[in-house]
PyMOL CGO cylinders between C-alpha atoms (Angstrom):
from pymol import cmd
from pymol.cgo import CYLINDER

trace = [
    CYLINDER, 17.20, -6.78, 2.96, 14.80, -5.03, 1.44, 0.3, 1, 1, 1, 1, 1, 1,
    CYLINDER, 14.80, -5.03, 1.44, 12.76, -6.11, -1.45, 0.3, 1, 1, 1, 1, 1, 1,
    CYLINDER, 12.76, -6.11, -1.45, 14.15, -4.54, -5.05, 0.3, 1, 1, 1, 1, 1, 1,
    CYLINDER, 14.15, -4.54, -5.05, 13.21, -3.65, -8.07, 0.3, 1, 1, 1, 1, 1, 1,
    CYLINDER, 13.21, -3.65, -8.07, 13.57, -7.62, -10.25, 0.3, 1, 1, 1, 1, 1, 1,
    CYLINDER, 13.57, -7.62, -10.25, 12.32, -9.29, -6.98, 0.3, 1, 1, 1, 1, 1, 1,
    CYLINDER, 12.32, -9.29, -6.98, 9.28, -11.29, -6.90, 0.3, 1, 1, 1, 1, 1, 1,
    CYLINDER, 9.28, -11.29, -6.90, 6.66, -9.92, -4.26, 0.3, 1, 1, 1, 1, 1, 1,
    CYLINDER, 6.66, -9.92, -4.26, 6.01, -11.99, -1.18, 0.3, 1, 1, 1, 1, 1, 1,
    CYLINDER, 6.01, -11.99, -1.18, 3.10, -14.46, -0.82, 0.3, 1, 1, 1, 1, 1, 1,
    CYLINDER, 3.10, -14.46, -0.82, 1.58, -13.74, 2.90, 0.3, 1, 1, 1, 1, 1, 1,
    CYLINDER, 1.58, -13.74, 2.90, -1.47, -13.72, 3.59, 0.3, 1, 1, 1, 1, 1, 1,
    CYLINDER, -1.47, -13.72, 3.59, -3.06, -10.26, 4.72, 0.3, 1, 1, 1, 1, 1, 1,
    CYLINDER, -3.06, -10.26, 4.72, -6.72, -9.06, 5.81, 0.3, 1, 1, 1, 1, 1, 1,
    CYLINDER, -6.72, -9.06, 5.81, -9.58, -6.63, 3.71, 0.3, 1, 1, 1, 1, 1, 1,
    CYLINDER, -9.58, -6.63, 3.71, -12.31, -5.65, 4.23, 0.3, 1, 1, 1, 1, 1, 1,
    CYLINDER, -12.31, -5.65, 4.23, -14.83, -7.12, 2.82, 0.3, 1, 1, 1, 1, 1, 1,
    CYLINDER, -14.83, -7.12, 2.82, -19.01, -6.83, 2.84, 0.3, 1, 1, 1, 1, 1, 1,
    CYLINDER, -19.01, -6.83, 2.84, -19.08, -9.35, 6.10, 0.3, 1, 1, 1, 1, 1, 1,
    CYLINDER, -19.08, -9.35, 6.10, -16.26, -7.67, 7.89, 0.3, 1, 1, 1, 1, 1, 1,
    CYLINDER, -16.26, -7.67, 7.89, -12.49, -8.93, 7.55, 0.3, 1, 1, 1, 1, 1, 1,
    CYLINDER, -12.49, -8.93, 7.55, -11.44, -11.75, 5.30, 0.3, 1, 1, 1, 1, 1, 1,
    CYLINDER, -11.44, -11.75, 5.30, -7.98, -13.08, 4.15, 0.3, 1, 1, 1, 1, 1, 1,
    CYLINDER, -7.98, -13.08, 4.15, -6.37, -12.19, 1.26, 0.3, 1, 1, 1, 1, 1, 1,
    CYLINDER, -6.37, -12.19, 1.26, -3.26, -13.64, -0.20, 0.3, 1, 1, 1, 1, 1, 1,
    CYLINDER, -3.26, -13.64, -0.20, -0.85, -11.14, -1.99, 0.3, 1, 1, 1, 1, 1, 1,
    CYLINDER, -0.85, -11.14, -1.99, -0.13, -14.35, -4.45, 0.3, 1, 1, 1, 1, 1, 1,
    CYLINDER, -0.13, -14.35, -4.45, -3.45, -14.57, -5.44, 0.3, 1, 1, 1, 1, 1, 1,
    CYLINDER, -3.45, -14.57, -5.44, -4.39, -11.05, -5.68, 0.3, 1, 1, 1, 1, 1, 1,
    CYLINDER, -4.39, -11.05, -5.68, -0.85, -10.00, -7.95, 0.3, 1, 1, 1, 1, 1, 1,
    CYLINDER, -0.85, -10.00, -7.95, -1.48, -13.24, -10.17, 0.3, 1, 1, 1, 1, 1, 1,
    CYLINDER, -1.48, -13.24, -10.17, -1.52, -12.05, -13.79, 0.3, 1, 1, 1, 1, 1, 1,
    CYLINDER, -1.52, -12.05, -13.79, -1.96, -8.65, -12.78, 0.3, 1, 1, 1, 1, 1, 1,
    CYLINDER, -1.96, -8.65, -12.78, -0.79, -4.74, -12.62, 0.3, 1, 1, 1, 1, 1, 1,
    CYLINDER, -0.79, -4.74, -12.62, -0.80, -3.20, -9.30, 0.3, 1, 1, 1, 1, 1, 1,
    CYLINDER, -0.80, -3.20, -9.30, 0.07, 0.23, -7.98, 0.3, 1, 1, 1, 1, 1, 1,
    CYLINDER, 0.07, 0.23, -7.98, 0.99, 0.42, -3.64, 0.3, 1, 1, 1, 1, 1, 1,
    CYLINDER, 0.99, 0.42, -3.64, 1.71, 2.46, -1.80, 0.3, 1, 1, 1, 1, 1, 1,
    CYLINDER, 1.71, 2.46, -1.80, 2.52, 2.01, 1.65, 0.3, 1, 1, 1, 1, 1, 1,
    CYLINDER, 2.52, 2.01, 1.65, 1.22, 4.69, 4.63, 0.3, 1, 1, 1, 1, 1, 1,
    CYLINDER, 1.22, 4.69, 4.63, 3.17, 4.17, 8.19, 0.3, 1, 1, 1, 1, 1, 1,
    CYLINDER, 3.17, 4.17, 8.19, -0.68, 4.78, 9.40, 0.3, 1, 1, 1, 1, 1, 1,
    CYLINDER, -0.68, 4.78, 9.40, -4.04, 4.96, 8.43, 0.3, 1, 1, 1, 1, 1, 1,
    CYLINDER, -4.04, 4.96, 8.43, -5.88, 7.87, 9.15, 0.3, 1, 1, 1, 1, 1, 1,
    CYLINDER, -5.88, 7.87, 9.15, -1.98, 9.82, 10.36, 0.3, 1, 1, 1, 1, 1, 1,
    CYLINDER, -1.98, 9.82, 10.36, -1.99, 13.67, 8.96, 0.3, 1, 1, 1, 1, 1, 1,
    CYLINDER, -1.99, 13.67, 8.96, 0.68, 13.19, 6.02, 0.3, 1, 1, 1, 1, 1, 1,
    CYLINDER, 0.68, 13.19, 6.02, -1.40, 9.98, 5.23, 0.3, 1, 1, 1, 1, 1, 1,
    CYLINDER, -1.40, 9.98, 5.23, -4.82, 10.98, 5.30, 0.3, 1, 1, 1, 1, 1, 1,
    CYLINDER, -4.82, 10.98, 5.30, -3.88, 14.83, 4.05, 0.3, 1, 1, 1, 1, 1, 1,
    CYLINDER, -3.88, 14.83, 4.05, -1.32, 14.13, 1.40, 0.3, 1, 1, 1, 1, 1, 1,
    CYLINDER, -1.32, 14.13, 1.40, -0.56, 10.74, 0.67, 0.3, 1, 1, 1, 1, 1, 1,
    CYLINDER, -0.56, 10.74, 0.67, -3.87, 9.35, 0.28, 0.3, 1, 1, 1, 1, 1, 1,
    CYLINDER, -3.87, 9.35, 0.28, -5.95, 12.04, -1.25, 0.3, 1, 1, 1, 1, 1, 1,
    CYLINDER, -5.95, 12.04, -1.25, -3.43, 11.90, -4.18, 0.3, 1, 1, 1, 1, 1, 1,
    CYLINDER, -3.43, 11.90, -4.18, -4.33, 8.05, -5.22, 0.3, 1, 1, 1, 1, 1, 1,
    CYLINDER, -4.33, 8.05, -5.22, -8.25, 8.90, -4.75, 0.3, 1, 1, 1, 1, 1, 1,
    CYLINDER, -8.25, 8.90, -4.75, -7.86, 11.92, -6.64, 0.3, 1, 1, 1, 1, 1, 1,
    CYLINDER, -7.86, 11.92, -6.64, -5.59, 10.10, -9.86, 0.3, 1, 1, 1, 1, 1, 1,
    CYLINDER, -5.59, 10.10, -9.86, -6.91, 6.57, -9.51, 0.3, 1, 1, 1, 1, 1, 1,
    CYLINDER, -6.91, 6.57, -9.51, -8.78, 6.63, -12.89, 0.3, 1, 1, 1, 1, 1, 1,
    CYLINDER, -8.78, 6.63, -12.89, -5.83, 8.18, -14.54, 0.3, 1, 1, 1, 1, 1, 1,
    CYLINDER, -5.83, 8.18, -14.54, -3.28, 4.96, -12.94, 0.3, 1, 1, 1, 1, 1, 1,
    CYLINDER, -3.28, 4.96, -12.94, -6.18, 2.75, -13.75, 0.3, 1, 1, 1, 1, 1, 1,
    CYLINDER, -6.18, 2.75, -13.75, -6.37, 3.98, -17.87, 0.3, 1, 1, 1, 1, 1, 1,
    CYLINDER, -6.37, 3.98, -17.87, -2.36, 3.83, -17.80, 0.3, 1, 1, 1, 1, 1, 1,
    CYLINDER, -2.36, 3.83, -17.80, -3.04, -0.12, -17.98, 0.3, 1, 1, 1, 1, 1, 1,
    CYLINDER, -3.04, -0.12, -17.98, -2.83, -0.63, -13.85, 0.3, 1, 1, 1, 1, 1, 1,
    CYLINDER, -2.83, -0.63, -13.85, -6.02, -3.19, -12.77, 0.3, 1, 1, 1, 1, 1, 1,
    CYLINDER, -6.02, -3.19, -12.77, -5.50, -2.68, -8.98, 0.3, 1, 1, 1, 1, 1, 1,
    CYLINDER, -5.50, -2.68, -8.98, -4.85, 0.06, -6.72, 0.3, 1, 1, 1, 1, 1, 1,
    CYLINDER, -4.85, 0.06, -6.72, -3.92, -0.71, -3.13, 0.3, 1, 1, 1, 1, 1, 1,
    CYLINDER, -3.92, -0.71, -3.13, -2.79, 0.70, 0.16, 0.3, 1, 1, 1, 1, 1, 1,
    CYLINDER, -2.79, 0.70, 0.16, -1.22, -1.25, 3.05, 0.3, 1, 1, 1, 1, 1, 1,
    CYLINDER, -1.22, -1.25, 3.05, -0.62, -0.21, 6.47, 0.3, 1, 1, 1, 1, 1, 1,
    CYLINDER, -0.62, -0.21, 6.47, 0.23, -1.76, 9.65, 0.3, 1, 1, 1, 1, 1, 1,
    CYLINDER, 0.23, -1.76, 9.65, -3.12, -1.29, 10.92, 0.3, 1, 1, 1, 1, 1, 1,
    CYLINDER, -3.12, -1.29, 10.92, -6.40, -3.73, 11.14, 0.3, 1, 1, 1, 1, 1, 1,
    CYLINDER, -6.40, -3.73, 11.14, -8.57, -4.58, 8.32, 0.3, 1, 1, 1, 1, 1, 1,
    CYLINDER, -8.57, -4.58, 8.32, -11.55, -2.81, 10.40, 0.3, 1, 1, 1, 1, 1, 1,
    CYLINDER, -11.55, -2.81, 10.40, -8.61, 1.06, 10.65, 0.3, 1, 1, 1, 1, 1, 1,
    CYLINDER, -8.61, 1.06, 10.65, -8.16, 0.29, 6.91, 0.3, 1, 1, 1, 1, 1, 1,
    CYLINDER, -8.16, 0.29, 6.91, -12.43, 0.18, 6.65, 0.3, 1, 1, 1, 1, 1, 1,
    CYLINDER, -12.43, 0.18, 6.65, -13.08, 3.10, 7.99, 0.3, 1, 1, 1, 1, 1, 1,
    CYLINDER, -13.08, 3.10, 7.99, -10.00, 5.16, 6.55, 0.3, 1, 1, 1, 1, 1, 1,
    CYLINDER, -10.00, 5.16, 6.55, -11.14, 4.17, 3.38, 0.3, 1, 1, 1, 1, 1, 1,
    CYLINDER, -11.14, 4.17, 3.38, -14.78, 5.34, 3.92, 0.3, 1, 1, 1, 1, 1, 1,
    CYLINDER, -14.78, 5.34, 3.92, -13.53, 8.49, 4.92, 0.3, 1, 1, 1, 1, 1, 1,
    CYLINDER, -13.53, 8.49, 4.92, -11.25, 9.14, 2.35, 0.3, 1, 1, 1, 1, 1, 1,
    CYLINDER, -11.25, 9.14, 2.35, -13.87, 8.24, -0.15, 0.3, 1, 1, 1, 1, 1, 1,
    CYLINDER, -13.87, 8.24, -0.15, -11.16, 5.93, -1.46, 0.3, 1, 1, 1, 1, 1, 1,
    CYLINDER, -11.16, 5.93, -1.46, -13.81, 3.07, -2.76, 0.3, 1, 1, 1, 1, 1, 1,
    CYLINDER, -13.81, 3.07, -2.76, -11.78, 2.65, -5.97, 0.3, 1, 1, 1, 1, 1, 1,
    CYLINDER, -11.78, 2.65, -5.97, -8.55, 1.21, -3.65, 0.3, 1, 1, 1, 1, 1, 1,
    CYLINDER, -8.55, 1.21, -3.65, -7.83, -2.10, -2.41, 0.3, 1, 1, 1, 1, 1, 1,
    CYLINDER, -7.83, -2.10, -2.41, -7.16, -1.64, 1.97, 0.3, 1, 1, 1, 1, 1, 1,
    CYLINDER, -7.16, -1.64, 1.97, -4.50, -4.25, 2.90, 0.3, 1, 1, 1, 1, 1, 1,
    CYLINDER, -4.50, -4.25, 2.90, -4.02, -4.65, 6.38, 0.3, 1, 1, 1, 1, 1, 1,
    CYLINDER, -4.02, -4.65, 6.38, -0.67, -5.65, 7.62, 0.3, 1, 1, 1, 1, 1, 1,
    CYLINDER, -0.67, -5.65, 7.62, -1.82, -5.54, 11.50, 0.3, 1, 1, 1, 1, 1, 1,
    CYLINDER, -1.82, -5.54, 11.50, 1.35, -8.24, 12.57, 0.3, 1, 1, 1, 1, 1, 1,
    CYLINDER, 1.35, -8.24, 12.57, 3.58, -6.46, 10.61, 0.3, 1, 1, 1, 1, 1, 1,
    CYLINDER, 3.58, -6.46, 10.61, 4.43, -9.53, 8.38, 0.3, 1, 1, 1, 1, 1, 1,
    CYLINDER, 4.43, -9.53, 8.38, 4.42, -8.09, 5.14, 0.3, 1, 1, 1, 1, 1, 1,
    CYLINDER, 4.42, -8.09, 5.14, 6.07, -4.91, 6.13, 0.3, 1, 1, 1, 1, 1, 1,
    CYLINDER, 6.07, -4.91, 6.13, 8.72, -7.51, 7.98, 0.3, 1, 1, 1, 1, 1, 1,
    CYLINDER, 8.72, -7.51, 7.98, 9.24, -9.05, 4.82, 0.3, 1, 1, 1, 1, 1, 1,
    CYLINDER, 9.24, -9.05, 4.82, 9.90, -6.43, 2.09, 0.3, 1, 1, 1, 1, 1, 1,
    CYLINDER, 9.90, -6.43, 2.09, 12.33, -5.53, 4.53, 0.3, 1, 1, 1, 1, 1, 1,
    CYLINDER, 12.33, -5.53, 4.53, 10.28, -1.81, 5.04, 0.3, 1, 1, 1, 1, 1, 1,
    CYLINDER, 10.28, -1.81, 5.04, 10.12, -2.04, 8.39, 0.3, 1, 1, 1, 1, 1, 1,
    CYLINDER, 10.12, -2.04, 8.39, 10.44, 1.23, 10.71, 0.3, 1, 1, 1, 1, 1, 1,
    CYLINDER, 10.44, 1.23, 10.71, 10.38, 1.56, 14.14, 0.3, 1, 1, 1, 1, 1, 1,
    CYLINDER, 10.38, 1.56, 14.14, 8.08, 4.54, 15.61, 0.3, 1, 1, 1, 1, 1, 1,
    CYLINDER, 8.08, 4.54, 15.61, 7.81, 2.99, 18.99, 0.3, 1, 1, 1, 1, 1, 1,
    CYLINDER, 7.81, 2.99, 18.99, 9.28, 7.10, 20.22, 0.3, 1, 1, 1, 1, 1, 1,
    CYLINDER, 9.28, 7.10, 20.22, 6.16, 8.01, 19.06, 0.3, 1, 1, 1, 1, 1, 1,
    CYLINDER, 6.16, 8.01, 19.06, 4.08, 5.18, 20.69, 0.3, 1, 1, 1, 1, 1, 1,
    CYLINDER, 4.08, 5.18, 20.69, 3.36, 3.36, 17.52, 0.3, 1, 1, 1, 1, 1, 1,
    CYLINDER, 3.36, 3.36, 17.52, 5.53, 0.38, 17.32, 0.3, 1, 1, 1, 1, 1, 1,
    CYLINDER, 5.53, 0.38, 17.32, 6.60, -1.63, 14.67, 0.3, 1, 1, 1, 1, 1, 1,
    CYLINDER, 6.60, -1.63, 14.67, 4.73, 0.46, 10.94, 0.3, 1, 1, 1, 1, 1, 1,
    CYLINDER, 4.73, 0.46, 10.94, 6.16, 0.27, 7.15, 0.3, 1, 1, 1, 1, 1, 1,
    CYLINDER, 6.16, 0.27, 7.15, 8.13, 2.77, 5.71, 0.3, 1, 1, 1, 1, 1, 1,
    CYLINDER, 8.13, 2.77, 5.71, 6.09, 5.21, 2.80, 0.3, 1, 1, 1, 1, 1, 1,
    CYLINDER, 6.09, 5.21, 2.80, 7.01, 3.92, -0.29, 0.3, 1, 1, 1, 1, 1, 1,
    CYLINDER, 7.01, 3.92, -0.29, 5.37, 2.63, -3.51, 0.3, 1, 1, 1, 1, 1, 1,
    CYLINDER, 5.37, 2.63, -3.51, 5.65, 0.10, -5.81, 0.3, 1, 1, 1, 1, 1, 1,
    CYLINDER, 5.65, 0.10, -5.81, 4.51, -0.93, -9.30, 0.3, 1, 1, 1, 1, 1, 1,
    CYLINDER, 4.51, -0.93, -9.30, 4.14, -4.83, -9.47, 0.3, 1, 1, 1, 1, 1, 1,
    CYLINDER, 4.14, -4.83, -9.47, 3.57, -6.93, -12.55, 0.3, 1, 1, 1, 1, 1, 1,
    CYLINDER, 3.57, -6.93, -12.55, 2.23, -10.18, -12.07, 0.3, 1, 1, 1, 1, 1, 1,
    CYLINDER, 2.23, -10.18, -12.07, 3.78, -10.46, -8.87, 0.3, 1, 1, 1, 1, 1, 1,
    CYLINDER, 3.78, -10.46, -8.87, 7.31, -8.86, -10.08, 0.3, 1, 1, 1, 1, 1, 1,
    CYLINDER, 7.31, -8.86, -10.08, 8.24, -5.64, -8.49, 0.3, 1, 1, 1, 1, 1, 1,
    CYLINDER, 8.24, -5.64, -8.49, 8.83, -3.13, -11.37, 0.3, 1, 1, 1, 1, 1, 1,
    CYLINDER, 8.83, -3.13, -11.37, 8.96, 0.16, -9.88, 0.3, 1, 1, 1, 1, 1, 1,
    CYLINDER, 8.96, 0.16, -9.88, 9.81, 1.12, -6.07, 0.3, 1, 1, 1, 1, 1, 1,
    CYLINDER, 9.81, 1.12, -6.07, 10.19, 4.29, -4.18, 0.3, 1, 1, 1, 1, 1, 1,
    CYLINDER, 10.19, 4.29, -4.18, 10.94, 4.64, -0.90, 0.3, 1, 1, 1, 1, 1, 1,
    CYLINDER, 10.94, 4.64, -0.90, 10.51, 8.22, 1.01, 0.3, 1, 1, 1, 1, 1, 1,
    CYLINDER, 10.51, 8.22, 1.01, 12.60, 9.36, 4.02, 0.3, 1, 1, 1, 1, 1, 1,
    CYLINDER, 12.60, 9.36, 4.02, 10.15, 12.49, 4.58, 0.3, 1, 1, 1, 1, 1, 1,
    CYLINDER, 10.15, 12.49, 4.58, 7.44, 13.51, 2.63, 0.3, 1, 1, 1, 1, 1, 1,
    CYLINDER, 7.44, 13.51, 2.63, 6.22, 11.69, -0.36, 0.3, 1, 1, 1, 1, 1, 1,
    CYLINDER, 6.22, 11.69, -0.36, 7.54, 12.62, -3.56, 0.3, 1, 1, 1, 1, 1, 1,
    CYLINDER, 7.54, 12.62, -3.56, 9.12, 8.84, -4.48, 0.3, 1, 1, 1, 1, 1, 1,
    CYLINDER, 9.12, 8.84, -4.48, 5.87, 7.00, -3.47, 0.3, 1, 1, 1, 1, 1, 1,
    CYLINDER, 5.87, 7.00, -3.47, 3.05, 9.97, -4.80, 0.3, 1, 1, 1, 1, 1, 1,
    CYLINDER, 3.05, 9.97, -4.80, 0.40, 9.00, -7.60, 0.3, 1, 1, 1, 1, 1, 1,
    CYLINDER, 0.40, 9.00, -7.60, 1.63, 11.25, -9.75, 0.3, 1, 1, 1, 1, 1, 1,
    CYLINDER, 1.63, 11.25, -9.75, 5.33, 9.54, -9.67, 0.3, 1, 1, 1, 1, 1, 1,
    CYLINDER, 5.33, 9.54, -9.67, 3.77, 6.31, -10.33, 0.3, 1, 1, 1, 1, 1, 1,
    CYLINDER, 3.77, 6.31, -10.33, 2.23, 7.74, -12.93, 0.3, 1, 1, 1, 1, 1, 1,
    CYLINDER, 2.23, 7.74, -12.93, 4.97, 8.98, -14.32, 0.3, 1, 1, 1, 1, 1, 1,
    CYLINDER, 4.97, 8.98, -14.32, 6.60, 5.41, -13.95, 0.3, 1, 1, 1, 1, 1, 1,
    CYLINDER, 6.60, 5.41, -13.95, 3.71, 3.53, -16.43, 0.3, 1, 1, 1, 1, 1, 1,
]
cmd.load_cgo(trace, "trace")
């Protein structure tokens, strides 16, 4: 079952890139008492994600944060090393990179997609959420493009 507006975000331990390398990040702790803009991509370094989706959040990070958002996070079914390299490549220092290498959070959200035909296995769908103290207040899932999950769309919902 897919997570919906009003649902509590699942508490899953992910990896993020820290100063000493990959470190654990509990989504429950990360979201507690904060307003977070979360967007998810099918894969770091993929064309649509690198050319369209991530750049929108990099360019609009200050505007999003100015609207009362405490953190911007990007989720992908990649490892923390790949997410860290992509963060540097995209100049996305303002964005917390969330590596869901085993797709545990993606499955818990009900937002996985089978990308086996492209040789990519299980990935997450392209989506974005606004989460307030662990509760989803906006969810936009894209079938094609980034209309529902863009930084501009999230800004309009803040």
